[in-house]
C-alpha positions in Angstrom: -92.0 201.9 51.6 -88.3 201.8 52.4 -86.5 198.6 53.0 -85.9 199.6 56.6 -89.7 199.3 57.1 -89.9 196.0 55.3 -86.9 194.4 57.0 -87.9 191.0 58.5 -91.2 191.0 56.7 -92.4 188.3 54.4 -92.0 188.1 50.7 -95.6 189.2 50.1 -94.7 192.6 51.6 -91.9 193.1 49.2 -93.9 191.9 46.2 -96.6 194.6 46.9 -94.1 197.1 45.5 -94.3 195.5 42.0 -96.3 197.8 39.8 -99.7 196.5 38.6 -99.8 197.1 34.8 -103.2 195.5 34.1 -106.2 197.7 33.5 -108.4 198.2 36.5 -111.5 196.5 34.9 -112.0 192.9 35.6 -109.3 192.4 38.3 -110.2 189.2 40.0 -106.8 187.8 41.0 -104.4 190.1 42.9 -101.0 190.4 41.3 -99.2 189.6 44.6 -101.2 186.3 44.9 -100.4 185.3 41.3 -96.7 186.0 41.9 -96.6 184.1 45.1 -98.4 181.2 43.5 -95.8 181.1 40.7 -92.9 181.4 43.1 -94.2 178.5 45.2 -94.5 176.4 42.1 -91.0 177.3 41.1 -89.7 176.4 44.6 -91.2 173.0 43.9 -89.1 172.5 40.8 -91.6 173.7 38.1 -89.7 175.5 35.4 -92.5 176.3 32.8 -95.5 178.4 33.2 -97.7 175.5 32.3 -96.0 173.3 34.9 -96.4 176.1 37.5 -100.1 176.4 36.7 -100.6 172.6 36.9 -98.8 172.5 40.3 -101.0 175.3 41.5 -104.1 173.4 40.4 -103.0 170.4 42.5 -102.4 172.5 45.6 -105.0 175.2 45.3 -107.0 174.3 48.4 -103.8 174.4 50.5 -102.4 177.7 49.2 -105.4 179.9 48.2 -105.9 181.3 51.7 -102.3 182.2 52.2 -102.3 184.0 48.8 -105.2 186.2 49.8 -107.5 184.4 47.3 -109.5 182.2 49.7 -112.8 183.7 48.4 -112.1 182.3 44.9 -113.4 178.9 43.9 -110.5 178.2 41.5 -107.1 179.5 40.5 -106.6 181.8 37.4 -106.8 180.2 34.0 -103.6 179.6 32.2 -104.3 182.5 29.8 -104.6 184.9 32.7 -101.2 184.0 34.0 -99.8 184.4 30.5 -101.3 187.9 30.1 -100.2 189.0 33.6 -96.6 187.9 32.9 -96.6 189.4 29.5 -97.3 192.8 31.1 -95.1 192.4 34.1 -91.8 194.2 34.4 -89.7 191.3 35.5 -86.9 193.5 36.7 -89.3 194.9 39.4 -90.0 191.3 40.6 -86.3 190.5 40.6 -85.6 193.7 42.7 -88.4 192.7 45.1 -86.9 189.2 45.5 -83.4 190.7 46.0 -84.6 193.2 48.6 -86.4 190.4 50.5 -83.3 188.2 50.5 -81.2 191.1 51.7 -83.9 192.0 54.3 -83.9 188.6 55.9 -80.2 188.0 55.3 -79.2 184.5 54.7 -82.4 183.4 56.5 -84.3 183.2 53.2 -81.9 180.5 51.9 -81.9 178.7 55.2 -85.7 178.9 55.2 -85.9 177.4 51.6 -83.5 174.6 52.6 -85.4 173.8 55.9 -88.9 174.1 54.5 -88.4 172.9 51.0 -85.6 170.4 51.4 -83.3 172.5 49.2 -83.2 175.7 47.1 -84.7 173.8 44.1 -87.3 172.3 46.3 -87.7 168.8 47.7 -90.2 166.2 46.6 -93.0 168.6 47.7 -92.1 172.1 49.0 -94.8 173.3 51.5 -93.5 176.7 52.6 -97.1 177.8 53.4 -96.9 175.4 56.4 -94.5 177.8 58.1 -96.2 181.1 57.3 
């Protein structure tokens, strides 16, 4: 998909272009959902993978439906996140984020400030409330 087609779309659309490097067997959690979960946690000020995982545990009921994982009873275990990130080509994620920001112009930063109370997140960033 070209960026012209994605312009004005949500971040999830851009993250769908990140290649899935896991083997096909045993896929329970979609890569895009995992990435969005970690991005939301980072927007809330979490800086470690463990902190992001704990944040996601605390907000799972609120975010799982928006992440396309509403049919799952619980979030991925910490080891799953670690394995997914170990296989991930981070430059692909960075490119997707960059294209999203360019696609929505400065609106992405304005959105983070408005919804999260700042780029680093306010006391509790709830961007899913505006999806």
